[in-house]
C-alpha positions as CSV (number, residue, x, y, z in Angstrom):
1,X,-65.5,113.8,4.0
2,X,-65.0,110.0,4.4
3,X,-61.9,108.9,4.3
4,X,-61.1,106.8,0.8
5,X,-59.6,103.3,1.2
6,X,-58.0,101.7,-1.7
7,X,-58.9,98.3,-2.3
8,X,-56.9,95.5,-4.4
9,X,-58.6,92.7,-5.6
10,X,-57.0,89.0,-6.0
11,X,-56.9,86.9,-8.9
12,X,-57.4,82.9,-8.7
13,X,-57.1,80.3,-11.6
14,X,-57.8,76.6,-11.3
15,X,-57.1,74.3,-14.3
16,X,-57.1,70.1,-14.4
17,X,-56.3,68.3,-17.2
18,X,-56.1,64.7,-17.6
19,X,-53.9,62.4,-20.1
20,X,-53.6,58.9,-21.2
21,X,-50.6,57.3,-22.8
22,X,-49.6,53.8,-24.2
23,X,-45.8,53.4,-24.6
24,X,-43.8,50.6,-25.7
25,X,-40.5,49.7,-24.5
26,X,-38.1,47.4,-25.6
27,X,-35.7,47.4,-23.1
28,X,-37.1,48.5,-19.8
29,X,-34.2,47.8,-17.8
30,X,-31.6,49.2,-20.2
31,X,-29.4,46.0,-20.2
32,X,-26.6,45.0,-22.6
33,X,-28.2,41.6,-23.0
34,X,-31.8,39.8,-21.8
35,X,-33.4,42.7,-22.7
36,X,-36.9,43.2,-21.4
37,X,-39.7,44.2,-23.6
38,X,-43.0,45.7,-22.3
39,X,-46.0,47.5,-22.7
40,X,-46.9,50.6,-20.5
41,X,-50.3,52.2,-19.6
42,X,-50.0,56.1,-17.8
43,X,-52.8,58.0,-16.3
44,X,-51.7,61.6,-15.4
45,X,-53.9,63.3,-13.7
46,X,-53.3,67.1,-13.4
47,X,-54.2,69.9,-10.7
48,X,-52.5,73.6,-11.2
49,X,-53.4,76.5,-8.8
50,X,-52.3,80.0,-9.1
51,X,-53.8,82.9,-6.5
52,X,-52.5,86.4,-6.4
53,X,-53.0,89.0,-4.4
54,X,-51.6,92.3,-3.2
55,X,-49.3,90.8,-0.2
56,X,-48.8,87.2,-1.4
57,X,-48.7,84.9,-4.5
58,X,-49.1,80.8,-4.4
59,X,-48.4,78.7,-7.1
60,X,-49.0,75.1,-7.2
61,X,-48.8,72.2,-9.9
62,X,-49.1,68.7,-9.6
63,X,-49.2,65.6,-11.2
64,X,-49.9,62.1,-10.3
65,X,-48.5,59.4,-12.4
66,X,-50.0,55.9,-12.8
67,X,-48.2,53.2,-14.6
68,X,-49.3,49.6,-15.4
69,X,-46.5,47.1,-17.1
70,X,-48.9,44.7,-19.2
71,X,-46.2,42.2,-18.9
72,X,-45.7,42.4,-15.0
73,X,-41.7,43.6,-15.7
74,X,-42.0,45.8,-13.0
75,X,-45.2,46.4,-10.4
76,X,-47.5,49.1,-10.9
77,X,-46.7,51.7,-9.4
78,X,-47.4,55.7,-9.2
79,X,-45.0,58.5,-9.6
80,X,-45.6,61.9,-8.0
81,X,-44.3,65.5,-9.7
82,X,-44.9,68.4,-7.3
83,X,-44.0,72.1,-7.7
84,X,-45.1,74.4,-4.8
85,X,-44.0,78.4,-4.5
86,X,-45.4,81.2,-2.2
87,X,-44.4,84.5,-2.2
88,X,-45.7,86.7,0.8
89,X,-44.2,90.4,1.7
90,X,-44.7,90.8,4.9
91,X,-43.3,94.4,4.8
92,X,-44.1,96.2,1.9
93,X,-41.5,96.3,-0.7
94,X,-38.6,95.4,2.2
95,X,-39.5,92.6,3.8
96,X,-40.0,88.9,2.3
97,X,-40.5,85.4,3.0
98,X,-40.3,82.7,0.0
99,X,-41.4,79.0,0.5
100,X,-40.7,76.2,-2.1
101,X,-41.1,72.8,-2.6
102,X,-40.3,70.3,-5.2
103,X,-40.9,66.9,-5.3
104,X,-39.8,64.6,-8.4
105,X,-37.9,61.8,-10.0
106,X,-34.5,62.6,-10.1
107,X,-31.4,61.1,-11.7
108,X,-28.6,59.8,-9.4
109,X,-26.1,60.6,-11.6
110,X,-24.2,63.8,-11.9
111,X,-22.9,62.9,-15.7
112,X,-26.4,61.6,-17.1
113,X,-30.3,62.5,-16.8
114,X,-31.7,59.1,-16.4
115,X,-35.0,60.4,-16.7
116,X,-34.5,61.3,-20.4
117,X,-34.2,57.4,-21.2
118,X,-36.7,55.9,-18.3
119,X,-39.0,56.0,-15.7
120,X,-36.7,54.5,-13.1
121,X,-33.4,52.9,-13.8
122,X,-30.9,55.0,-11.9
123,X,-33.3,57.4,-9.9
124,X,-34.6,58.0,-6.9
125,X,-37.7,60.2,-5.5
126,X,-36.1,63.8,-4.4
127,X,-37.7,66.2,-2.3
128,X,-36.4,69.6,-2.3
129,X,-37.5,72.1,0.6
130,X,-36.4,75.8,0.9
131,X,-37.9,78.8,3.2
132,X,-36.0,82.0,2.2
133,X,-37.0,85.1,4.4
134,X,-34.9,88.6,3.3
135,X,-35.3,92.3,3.1
136,X,-34.6,94.4,0.2
137,X,-32.9,97.6,0.8
138,X,-32.9,100.5,-1.8
139,X,-30.3,103.1,-0.8
140,X,-31.0,105.0,-4.0
141,X,-32.9,104.7,-7.3
142,X,-29.8,102.6,-8.7
143,X,-29.0,100.3,-6.0
144,X,-30.7,97.4,-4.5
145,X,-29.5,95.6,-2.1
146,X,-30.9,91.9,-1.0
147,X,-29.9,90.4,2.2
148,X,-31.4,86.9,3.4
149,X,-31.0,83.8,5.0
150,X,-32.1,80.4,3.2
151,X,-33.1,77.0,5.0
152,X,-32.7,73.9,2.3
153,X,-33.5,70.1,2.9
154,X,-32.7,68.0,0.3
155,X,-34.0,64.3,0.7
156,X,-33.8,61.3,-1.9
157,X,-36.1,58.0,-1.5
158,X,-33.0,56.2,-2.2
159,X,-30.2,55.2,-0.1
160,X,-28.1,56.1,-3.2
161,X,-28.6,59.8,-2.8
162,X,-27.3,62.2,-0.5
163,X,-29.3,63.7,2.1
164,X,-28.2,67.3,2.7
165,X,-29.6,70.0,5.1
166,X,-28.3,73.8,4.1
167,X,-28.2,76.6,6.5
168,X,-27.2,79.8,4.2
169,X,-26.6,83.4,5.1
170,X,-26.3,85.7,1.9
171,X,-25.9,89.3,0.9
172,X,-26.2,90.7,-2.9
173,X,-25.7,94.6,-3.7
174,X,-26.6,95.7,-7.6
175,X,-25.7,98.9,-9.1
176,X,-27.1,100.4,-12.2
177,X,-23.7,102.6,-13.2
178,X,-25.8,103.5,-16.1
179,X,-28.5,102.2,-18.5
180,X,-26.3,99.8,-19.9
181,X,-23.9,99.0,-17.2
182,X,-24.7,97.3,-14.0
183,X,-22.6,95.9,-11.3
184,X,-23.0,93.3,-9.0
185,X,-21.2,91.8,-5.7
186,X,-22.1,89.4,-3.0
187,X,-21.2,87.0,-0.5
188,X,-22.7,83.6,0.9
189,X,-21.9,81.7,4.5
190,X,-23.1,77.9,3.8
191,X,-23.1,75.2,6.4
192,X,-24.1,71.7,4.9
193,X,-25.0,68.8,7.0
194,X,-25.2,65.5,4.8
195,X,-24.5,61.8,5.6
196,X,-21.1,61.1,4.2
197,X,-19.2,64.6,5.1
198,X,-20.5,67.9,6.6
199,X,-18.5,71.1,5.3
200,X,-18.8,74.8,5.4
201,X,-18.3,77.6,2.4
202,X,-17.3,81.0,2.6
203,X,-17.8,82.7,-0.7
204,X,-17.7,85.9,-2.4
205,X,-18.2,87.3,-5.7
206,X,-18.2,90.5,-8.3
207,X,-18.5,91.4,-11.6
208,X,-20.0,93.5,-14.3
209,X,-22.9,93.0,-16.9
210,X,-22.7,95.6,-20.0
211,X,-25.6,95.7,-22.7
212,X,-24.5,97.0,-25.6
213,X,-27.7,96.5,-27.9
214,X,-31.4,95.4,-27.1
215,X,-30.7,91.9,-25.9
216,X,-27.2,91.7,-26.5
217,X,-24.7,92.0,-23.6
218,X,-21.6,90.7,-22.0
219,X,-21.0,89.6,-18.2
220,X,-18.2,88.2,-16.1
221,X,-18.4,88.0,-12.5
222,X,-15.2,86.1,-10.2
223,X,-15.2,84.7,-6.7
224,X,-13.6,83.1,-4.2
225,X,-14.5,80.2,-1.7
226,X,-13.2,78.9,1.0
227,X,-14.1,75.3,2.3
228,X,-14.0,73.7,5.2
229,X,-14.3,69.8,5.1
230,X,-15.2,68.2,8.5
231,X,-12.4,65.3,7.9
232,X,-10.4,66.3,4.4
233,X,-9.8,69.8,5.6
234,X,-9.8,73.4,4.2
235,X,-9.3,74.4,0.5
236,X,-9.8,77.2,-1.5
237,X,-11.3,77.8,-4.8
238,X,-11.5,80.3,-7.8
239,X,-14.6,80.6,-9.4
240,X,-15.9,82.5,-12.7
241,X,-18.8,83.2,-15.1
242,X,-18.1,85.0,-17.9
243,X,-20.1,84.9,-21.5
244,X,-21.3,87.1,-24.5
245,X,-24.8,86.6,-26.1
246,X,-25.3,88.7,-29.2
247,X,-28.6,89.1,-31.0
248,X,-28.4,89.4,-34.9
249,X,-31.4,89.7,-37.3
250,X,-32.3,86.0,-37.5
251,X,-30.7,84.0,-35.0
252,X,-28.8,84.7,-31.4
253,X,-25.1,83.5,-30.7
254,X,-23.7,83.1,-27.6
255,X,-20.5,82.2,-25.5
256,X,-20.1,80.7,-21.6
257,X,-17.3,79.7,-19.5
258,X,-17.6,79.0,-16.0
259,X,-15.9,77.6,-13.0
260,X,-18.2,76.8,-10.0
261,X,-19.5,74.2,-7.4
262,X,-22.4,72.0,-8.0
263,X,-24.7,69.6,-5.6
264,X,-23.6,65.8,-6.7
265,X,-27.1,64.0,-5.8
266,X,-24.3,60.4,-5.2
267,X,-21.6,62.8,-3.6
268,X,-21.4,65.9,-1.1
269,X,-20.2,68.2,-3.8
270,X,-18.3,68.6,-7.1
271,X,-16.5,71.0,-9.3
272,X,-17.4,71.7,-12.8
273,X,-15.6,73.8,-15.3
274,X,-18.2,74.5,-18.5
275,X,-17.2,76.0,-21.6
276,X,-20.4,76.4,-24.2
277,X,-21.0,77.8,-27.6
278,X,-24.7,78.0,-28.5
279,X,-26.7,79.3,-31.8
280,X,-30.4,79.9,-31.7
281,X,-32.6,80.6,-34.7
282,X,-35.6,83.5,-33.6
283,X,-37.8,81.5,-37.1
284,X,-41.5,81.4,-36.0
285,X,-42.3,78.7,-37.8
286,X,-39.1,76.3,-37.6
287,X,-37.3,77.6,-34.7
288,X,-34.1,75.2,-34.1
289,X,-30.9,75.6,-31.7
290,X,-27.4,73.7,-31.4
291,X,-25.2,73.9,-28.5
292,X,-21.4,72.4,-28.0
293,X,-20.1,72.0,-24.4
294,X,-17.2,70.7,-22.6
295,X,-16.9,69.9,-19.1
296,X,-14.6,69.1,-16.6
297,X,-15.8,67.6,-13.1
298,X,-13.4,67.4,-10.1
299,X,-14.0,66.3,-6.5
300,X,-13.6,69.3,-4.3
301,X,-12.6,67.2,-1.0
302,X,-9.8,65.2,-3.1
303,X,-9.0,68.0,-5.2
304,X,-9.2,65.0,-8.1
305,X,-10.3,65.5,-11.4
306,X,-13.1,62.8,-12.1
307,X,-14.9,63.1,-15.4
308,X,-14.7,65.0,-18.1
309,X,-17.8,65.5,-20.8
310,X,-18.0,66.5,-24.6
311,X,-21.7,67.3,-25.8
312,X,-23.6,68.0,-28.6
313,X,-27.3,69.1,-28.5
314,X,-29.4,70.2,-31.2
315,X,-33.1,70.8,-31.5
316,X,-35.3,71.9,-34.1
317,X,-39.7,72.4,-34.3
318,X,-42.2,73.2,-37.3
319,X,-45.6,74.1,-36.9
320,X,-47.1,72.3,-40.2
321,X,-50.4,73.9,-39.7
322,X,-51.7,75.8,-36.5
323,X,-52.9,72.4,-35.0
324,X,-50.3,70.4,-36.0
325,X,-46.5,70.6,-35.0
326,X,-44.0,68.5,-35.0
327,X,-40.1,68.9,-33.2
328,X,-37.1,66.4,-33.2
329,X,-33.9,66.5,-31.0
330,X,-30.5,65.3,-30.7
331,X,-27.7,64.7,-27.8
332,X,-24.4,63.3,-28.4
333,X,-22.2,63.0,-25.3
334,X,-18.8,61.3,-24.8
335,X,-18.0,60.7,-20.8
336,X,-14.5,60.2,-20.0
337,X,-14.3,58.4,-16.3
338,X,-10.9,59.0,-14.9
339,X,-11.2,57.0,-11.9
340,X,-12.1,54.1,-13.8
341,X,-9.8,54.5,-16.7
342,X,-12.7,54.2,-19.4
343,X,-15.1,56.2,-21.4
344,X,-19.0,56.0,-22.7
345,X,-20.5,57.3,-25.7
346,X,-24.5,58.5,-25.4
347,X,-26.9,58.9,-28.1
348,X,-30.0,60.1,-27.8
349,X,-32.5,61.3,-30.7
350,X,-36.5,61.8,-30.6
351,X,-39.3,62.6,-32.9
352,X,-42.6,64.6,-31.3
353,X,-45.8,65.1,-32.9
354,X,-48.7,67.0,-31.5
355,X,-52.2,67.5,-33.2
356,X,-54.6,70.3,-31.3
357,X,-58.4,68.5,-32.1
358,X,-59.7,71.4,-30.0
359,X,-58.7,74.2,-27.4
360,X,-58.7,71.5,-25.1
361,X,-57.8,68.1,-26.3
362,X,-55.0,67.1,-28.2
363,X,-53.2,64.0,-29.3
364,X,-49.6,63.1,-29.2
365,X,-47.3,60.9,-30.8
366,X,-43.3,60.4,-29.8
367,X,-40.3,58.1,-30.7
368,X,-37.4,57.9,-29.0
369,X,-34.0,56.1,-29.7
370,X,-31.2,56.0,-26.8
371,X,-27.9,54.2,-27.4
372,X,-25.0,54.1,-25.0
373,X,-21.8,51.7,-24.9
374,X,-18.3,51.6,-22.6
375,X,-15.7,49.1,-23.6
376,X,-15.3,48.5,-19.9
377,X,-18.4,50.0,-17.8
378,X,-21.3,47.1,-18.3
379,X,-24.0,49.2,-17.1
380,X,-23.3,51.7,-19.4
381,X,-24.0,49.5,-22.3
382,X,-27.7,49.4,-23.7
383,X,-30.2,50.0,-26.8
384,X,-33.4,51.4,-26.5
385,X,-36.7,51.9,-28.2
386,X,-39.8,53.8,-27.1
387,X,-42.9,54.9,-28.9
388,X,-45.5,56.5,-27.0
389,X,-49.0,57.5,-27.9
390,X,-51.3,59.6,-25.9
391,X,-54.3,61.9,-25.6
392,X,-54.2,65.1,-23.2
393,X,-58.0,66.7,-22.0
394,X,-57.6,69.9,-20.3
395,X,-61.2,70.2,-17.8
């Protein structure tokens, strides 16, 4: 005769770890001449928290990176890496609010990821904070409509980075037309305030995805965007994203072509046209992958082609034993700077080994070689070797 109440539990996990690394770097500042060598000791305590309850989920990971330079080529400093996300269900299965914050080191170049080759050159602390209240409607069992508002603030510590605030209103609908075919359509209105030139964007897009066998599919999405720049006027651009992924018995192959805008850390926005072909093996002992990419970058506000890039990336890993693993990676890239009338060639290769001494402790060894050359751009000329050994302990 008593009412029955459903009890739902919550799950909480906390994990702490600590790493110590010793690194040798023969070109700290990535210069062509007068190269500076130093030994870097790094201490990296980390904390990861995960809380899941019926109405909300919390995820937090944070790493403090203390860096000591033995020869004092750079003053000792701290770096921070924070990832936070919260998802709250305000009304069951209907109204949600997502909050995220990411603080990390970021490259100030759109064409090169300097965080791959240096701890500080051409980089800045970057914080991206996002709040998205949104509601989900399900008019039928095969239709889902998600509508919401996003506030985003992107901040750079360096004055070279473009600080911006975005206010976005969006809607997106997905219809499952059959077990194999779904169709997506949506729209977005964005207002961007930054320290160079404010602009707004109105965007509409639509397209299908067809899964013709398990994990094999093709898709395409076409859209049109109307941009209104405060000083340089209005413009409209077509966008698309199309591709195919096919799963073979021992490997997967994919082709993708896209044309869309992209945030530029040193400018307000750029357009990128990208064409990519990739292969990836499914071997559990020696998985490997290779990808070839061609990209064109344009300044949307001036309609000028600024850069072209040609890239090849490859990775391979090997499990020698249950405790000992290794991996190798290679990146080859050619960057054509149309505004400077020059080009740069970049090569990055690395070897990584890990040995698990116990379930909570492991030893690591990494070697990386980087080479960059440009006949005109002096700052794109350098050769760099880095060797790192470390130990990680999970508490």
